C-alpha positions in Angstrom: -16.7 8.8 31.2 -13.7 6.4 30.6 -11.0 6.8 33.3 -7.5 7.6 32.4 -6.6 3.9 32.8 -8.3 3.3 29.5 -5.7 5.4 27.7 -2.9 3.6 29.5 -4.4 0.4 28.4 -4.2 1.6 24.8 -0.4 1.8 25.1 -0.4 -1.8 26.3 -1.8 -2.8 23.1 0.4 -0.7 20.9 1.8 -3.9 19.3 -1.7 -5.1 18.4 -2.4 -1.7 16.9 0.7 -2.1 14.6 -0.4 -5.5 13.5 -4.0 -4.6 12.9 -3.4 -1.2 11.4 -5.5 2.0 11.7 -8.4 1.7 14.0 -7.4 -1.7 15.1 -8.7 -3.2 11.9 -7.5 -6.1 9.8 -8.9 -7.8 6.8 -9.1 -11.6 7.1 -10.9 -14.2 5.2 -11.7 -17.2 7.5 -11.2 -20.5 6.0 -11.4 -22.9 8.9 -14.3 -25.3 9.3 -17.1 -25.4 11.8 -19.7 -28.2 11.4 -18.7 -28.6 7.8 -19.0 -24.8 7.0 -16.5 -22.1 6.6 -16.2 -20.5 10.0 -17.4 -17.0 10.5 -15.8 -15.6 13.7 -18.6 -13.0 14.3 -17.6 -12.5 17.9 -14.4 -13.6 19.7 -12.9 -13.0 23.1 -9.2 -12.3 22.1 -6.4 -12.6 24.6 -3.0 -11.0 24.8 -0.8 -12.4 27.5 0.8 -9.6 29.5 3.6 -11.0 31.7 3.4 -8.3 34.4 -0.1 -9.4 35.4 -0.8 -12.3 37.9 -0.7 -15.5 35.9 -4.1 -16.7 37.1 -5.8 -13.6 35.9 -3.5 -12.9 32.9 -6.0 -14.1 30.4 -8.8 -11.9 31.7 -6.8 -8.6 32.0 -5.4 -9.1 28.5 -8.8 -9.6 26.9 -10.6 -7.7 24.2 -13.6 -8.1 22.0 -13.0 -8.8 18.3 -16.0 -8.7 15.8 -16.7 -8.7 12.1 -17.6 -5.2 11.1 -20.8 -6.0 9.3 -21.2 -2.6 7.8 -18.3 -3.3 5.5 -19.8 -6.5 4.0 -20.0 -7.8 1.4 -17.2 -5.7 -0.2 -14.7 -6.4 2.5 -14.4 -8.9 5.3 -13.0 -6.8 8.2 -12.4 -7.8 11.8 -12.3 -5.0 14.4 -10.9 -5.2 17.9 -12.7 -3.2 20.6 -10.9 -2.2 23.8 -13.2 0.5 25.3 -16.8 0.5 26.5 -17.7 3.4 24.0 -16.3 1.3 21.2 -18.6 -1.6 22.0 -21.7 0.6 22.5 -21.0 2.4 19.1 -20.5 -1.0 17.4 -23.9 -2.1 18.5 -25.6 1.2 17.8 -24.1 1.4 14.3 -24.8 -2.2 13.4 -21.2 -3.3 13.1 -22.4 -6.1 15.3 -26.1 -6.9 14.9 -28.7 -9.7 15.4 -30.3 -10.3 18.8 -28.1 -13.2 19.9 -24.9 -11.6 18.7 -25.8 -8.3 20.4 -26.3 -10.2 23.7 -23.0 -11.9 23.4 -21.2 -8.7 22.5 -22.8 -7.0 25.5 -21.5 -9.7 27.8 -18.0 -9.5 26.5 -18.3 -5.7 26.4 -19.0 -5.6 30.1 -15.9 -7.5 30.7 -13.9 -5.1 28.5 -15.4 -2.1 30.3 -14.5 -3.5 33.8 -10.9 -4.0 33.0 -10.1 -0.3 33.3 -10.5 -0.4 37.0 -7.6 -2.8 37.4 -5.0 -0.7 35.5 -2.6 1.5 37.4 0.2 3.7 36.2 3.1 1.6 34.8 0.9 -1.3 33.7 0.6 -2.5 37.3 -2.6 -4.2 38.6 -4.7 -2.0 40.8 -6.8 -3.4 43.6 -10.1 -1.5 43.4 -12.6 -1.5 46.2 -16.0 -3.1 45.9 -17.6 0.3 45.6 -15.3 1.3 42.7 -15.8 -2.0 41.0 -19.6 -2.1 41.1 -20.0 1.5 40.3 -18.1 0.8 37.1 -20.2 -2.4 36.5 -23.5 -0.6 36.9 -22.4 2.3 34.6 -21.1 0.0 31.9 -24.3 -2.1 32.0 -26.5 1.0 31.7 -24.5 2.3 28.7 -24.7 -1.1 26.9 -28.4 -1.4 27.8 -29.1 2.0 26.1 -27.5 0.9 22.8 -30.5 -0.7 21.2 -34.0 -1.1 22.8 -35.7 -3.9 21.0 -33.5 -7.0 21.0 -34.2 -8.6 24.4 -31.1 -10.8 24.3 -29.2 -7.6 25.1 -30.9 -7.1 28.4 -31.1 -10.9 29.1 -27.3 -11.2 28.8 -26.6 -8.0 30.8 -29.0 -9.2 33.7 -27.3 -12.5 33.8 -23.8 -11.0 34.0 -24.8 -8.4 36.6 -26.8 -10.9 38.7 -23.7 -13.2 38.9 -21.5 -10.3 40.0 -23.9 -9.2 42.7 -24.2 -12.8 44.0 -20.4 -12.9 44.4 -20.1 -9.5 46.1 -18.6 -9.9 49.6 -17.6 -13.5 48.8 -15.0 -12.8 46.1 -12.6 -10.0 45.4 -13.3 -7.7 42.3 -10.5 -9.4 40.5 -12.0 -12.8 41.1 -15.5 -11.5 40.1 -14.1 -10.0 36.9 -12.6 -13.4 36.0 -15.9 -15.1 36.8 -17.7 -12.7 34.5 -15.4 -13.5 31.5 -16.2 -17.2 32.2 -19.9 -16.3 32.2 -19.7 -14.5 28.9 -17.9 -17.4 27.4 -20.7 -19.6 28.7 -23.3 -17.4 27.1 -21.4 -17.6 23.8 -21.1 -21.3 24.0 -24.7 -21.8 24.9 -25.8 -19.7 21.9 -23.7 -22.0 19.5 -25.3 -25.1 21.0 -28.9 -23.6 21.0 -28.4 -22.6 17.4 -27.3 -26.1 16.4 -30.2 -27.6 18.3 -32.8 -25.2 16.7 -31.3 -25.9 13.3 -31.6 -29.7 13.7 -35.3 -29.3 14.6 -36.0 -26.9 11.8 -34.2 -29.1 9.2 -37.1 -31.6 9.5 -39.2 -28.9 7.8 -36.9 -28.6 4.8 -37.1 -30.9 1.9 -34.7 -31.7 -1.1 -35.8 -29.8 -4.1 -37.8 -27.3 -2.0 -37.8 -23.4 -2.2 -37.8 -21.1 0.8 -37.7 -17.5 1.6 -36.0 -15.5 4.4 -36.0 -11.9 5.4 -33.0 -9.9 7.0 -30.1 -11.9 8.2 -30.4 -14.5 10.9 -27.2 -16.5 10.3 -23.8 -16.8 11.7 -23.3 -13.1 11.5 -26.4 -12.5 13.7 -25.5 -15.1 16.4 -22.4 -16.5 18.1 -21.3 -18.2 14.8 -24.0 -20.6 13.5 -27.4 -19.0 12.9 -31.1 -19.4 13.7 -33.2 -19.1 10.6 -30.1 -19.6 8.3 -28.9 -22.3 10.7 -31.8 -24.4 9.6 -30.6 -24.2 6.0 -27.0 -25.0 7.1 -28.1 -28.0 9.0 -30.3 -29.3 6.2 -27.5 -28.8 3.7 -24.4 -29.9 5.6 -25.8 -32.5 8.1 -28.8 -33.9 6.2 -27.5 -33.6 2.7 -30.6 -31.8 1.3 -30.4 -29.6 -1.7 -32.8 -26.7 -2.1 -33.0 -23.0 -3.0 -33.5 -19.9 -0.8 -34.9 -16.5 -1.8 -33.4 -13.7 0.3 -35.3 -10.4 0.6 -32.8 -7.6 0.2 -34.4 -6.1 3.4 -34.4 -2.3 3.1 -33.3 0.2 4.1 -30.0 -1.3 5.1 -30.0 -4.4 2.8 -29.2 -7.1 5.5 -30.6 -9.7 3.2 -28.7 -8.8 0.0 -25.4 -7.7 1.8 -25.3 -10.3 4.5 -27.6 -13.3 4.0 -26.7 -13.8 0.3 -23.0 -13.5 1.2 -23.3 -16.2 3.9 -25.4 -18.6 1.9 -23.3 -18.2 -1.3 -20.1 -18.6 0.7 -21.3 -21.9 2.0 -22.6 -23.4 -1.1 -26.3 -22.9 -0.7 -28.3 -21.8 -3.8 -29.5 -18.3 -3.0 -31.3 -15.7 -5.1 -31.8 -12.1 -3.9 -35.1 -10.4 -4.5 -36.4 -6.9 -3.8 -38.7 -6.8 -0.7 -41.8 -6.0 -2.8 -41.3 -9.1 -5.0 -42.0 -11.6 -2.1 -45.8 -11.8 -2.9 -45.1 -12.3 -6.6 -42.6 -15.1 -5.8 -45.1 -16.9 -3.6 -47.8 -16.6 -6.3 -45.5 -17.7 -9.2 -43.5 -20.4 -7.5 -44.9 -22.7 -4.8 -42.7 -21.9 -1.9 -42.4 -24.6 0.8 -41.8 -22.2 3.7 -40.6 -18.9 5.1 -37.9 -18.9 7.9 -37.0 -15.8 9.8 -35.4 -14.9 13.1 -36.6 -12.7 16.0 -35.5 -9.9 18.2 -38.1 -10.3 20.9 -41.1 -12.6 21.4 -43.9 -11.9 23.7 -45.7 -14.3 26.0 -48.6 -14.8 23.5 -46.1 -15.5 20.6 -46.2 -12.1 18.9 -42.8 -11.6 17.3 -40.8 -8.5 16.8 -38.3 -8.8 13.9 -36.7 -6.7 11.2 -39.1 -4.3 9.6 -40.9 -6.0 6.6 -41.3 -9.3 8.5 -45.0 -8.6 9.1 -45.6 -8.0 5.4 -43.9 -11.3 4.5 -46.1 -13.1 7.1 -49.3 -11.6 5.7 -48.3 -12.6 2.2 -47.3 -16.1 3.3 -50.7 -16.5 4.9 -52.5 -15.2 1.8 -50.7 -17.8 -0.3 -50.8 -20.7 2.1 -47.1 -20.7 2.7 -45.9 -21.9 6.2 -44.3 -19.2 8.2 -41.7 -20.2 10.8 -39.7 -18.1 13.4 -36.4 -19.6 14.7 -35.3 -18.2 18.0 -33.6 -19.4 21.2 -35.3 -19.2 24.6 -33.2 -16.1 25.4 -35.3 -14.1 22.8 -38.6 -14.7 24.6 -39.8 -11.9 27.0 -42.5 -13.6 29.0 -42.9 -10.4 31.0 -44.7 -8.8 28.0 -48.2 -10.0 27.5 -48.4 -9.1 23.8 -46.4 -7.7 21.1 -48.1 -4.3 21.7 -45.7 -3.8 24.6 -42.5 -4.4 22.7 -40.4 -1.3 22.3 -39.8 -0.5 18.7 -36.5 1.2 17.8 -36.6 4.2 15.4 -33.5 4.9 13.5 -32.0 7.8 11.5 -33.7 9.2 8.4 -30.3 8.9 6.7 -30.7 5.2 6.5 -33.7 5.6 4.3 -32.5 8.7 2.4 -29.4 7.0 1.1 -28.9 3.8 3.0 -25.6 2.2 2.0 -25.4 4.2 -1.3 -22.2 6.0 -0.2 -18.5 5.8 -0.6 -16.9 4.2 2.6 -13.3 3.8 3.5 -12.6 2.0 6.9 -14.5 3.9 9.5 -14.7 7.3 7.7 -17.9 8.2 5.9 -18.0 10.3 2.7 -20.8 12.1 0.8 -23.6 9.7 -0.4 -23.4 8.7 -4.0 -27.2 8.8 -4.5 -29.8 10.7 -2.5 -33.2 8.8 -2.9 -35.4 11.6 -1.6 -35.4 15.4 -0.9 -33.2 16.4 2.0 -36.1 18.1 3.8 -38.8 15.5 3.4 -40.1 13.7 6.5 -39.1 10.2 7.1 -40.4 7.4 9.3 -37.8 4.6 10.0 -38.8 1.9 12.5 -36.2 -0.8 12.7 -38.7 -3.5 13.6 -42.4 -4.5 13.2 -44.4 -7.1 15.1 -46.0 -10.1 13.5 -49.0 -11.3 15.5 -48.9 -15.0 16.6 -51.9 -16.0 14.5 -49.7 -15.5 11.3 -47.0 -17.9 12.6 -47.1 -21.5 11.8 -44.5 -22.5 14.4 -41.7 -21.1 16.5 -38.5 -23.3 16.5 -36.5 -23.2 19.7 -33.7 -25.3 21.0 -36.2 -27.3 22.9 -38.4 -28.1 19.9 -41.0 -26.7 17.6 -43.9 -24.8 19.1 -46.9 -25.4 16.9 -49.6 -24.3 17.2 -48.3 -21.1 18.9 -50.0 -20.8 22.3 -49.2 -19.2 25.6 -49.2 -22.6 27.2 -46.8 -24.1 24.7 -44.4 -21.2 24.9 -44.3 -21.2 28.7 -43.5 -24.9 28.7 -40.9 -24.7 26.0 -39.1 -21.6 27.3 -39.3 -22.5 31.0 -36.3 -24.9 30.7 -32.7 -24.2 29.7 -31.8 -27.7 28.5 -28.7 -26.5 26.7 -27.2 -24.8 29.7 -27.9 -27.7 31.9 -26.3 -30.2 29.4 -23.1 -27.9 29.1 -22.8 -27.6 32.9 -23.1 -31.3 33.3 -20.5 -32.0 30.5 -18.0 -29.6 32.3 -18.5 -31.4 35.6 -17.8 -34.7 34.0 -14.2 -33.6 33.1 
């Protein structure tokens, strides 16, 4: 349970509440540029400087997590500020923030947000918690975040990285110093994701030609990452950096329409020719029009190259193989789970029947839900709603990582490509040079 300090912290942010409005929400259309594109601030660590805190830790203790509420798109672009552990967990569970890399980054920042409560005392003074109190809160927050979604391995990767750092500093640094180090680590995870996405996108762009036609499933763009994209990042790089012009077909991706709601919104917003199709049209498109390739993201990749991704990905891969269309997966090394021998061991999340019964066919205002507009099946009929499926490695032409393109997809090639973290090493070297 949240301690009373969380409520006191709410009062400290009363001014932010007035600015953002009810539920700490504000509607903002981002227009700044990032790599030639309109920036999408999917996830941000937002700072309020509170003068009563020690200057060296003021930035940490005044921090909060700001996300785009993806359940509101494409009708409204809404940014939500999260101050409490429960809010971050709920945001991940409800898909306000989604996409494996984005979930990992949100969890890292969410852990920082959750830990802040142990430093608040009555009268907005800074408390000095013991190691026991601090690490008890750390373990509890990590377990709550880990329980939010079971399939995306980036979530567990990020939490393990954060908690391992904290444990390594125990007995050497004070809880306040460890908390500050964790914010820096979360920022590093975020920064590395941006660089990994750009590196993957550069490699993937070599597979895109001017005048070509491509298909993607679900949303693997800026919304699903730290702000650039995996599968959609390939299109961004090809379009913005290499000057190629092509068209993209976006599967609507039922039951929650991440393709039609999110992918088409991203691509259209950034000047890329995009056409939305129903999921069951993919095979017809492949037969009628010679597609040059399929690009998708991933939520977890086993040691043998089996890929878990949004439900329907396997069907796309089967159809692509039947029609001779190259099928590419774009994912950072943090999405690989080499501890799992094959995709048979990947846990598959099952979600609520309501997502199939009416999906997004309801009236929604802010965070309140109203009666569905349309019910697409009887209330008492049985539903099966797995969020992901697994595509066997033999259906995959190549896996594009920040270290290059793995093709053909073999255990040996995966182990070699994933065993190095070139981006992290380069960023650390760059920081040491300043």
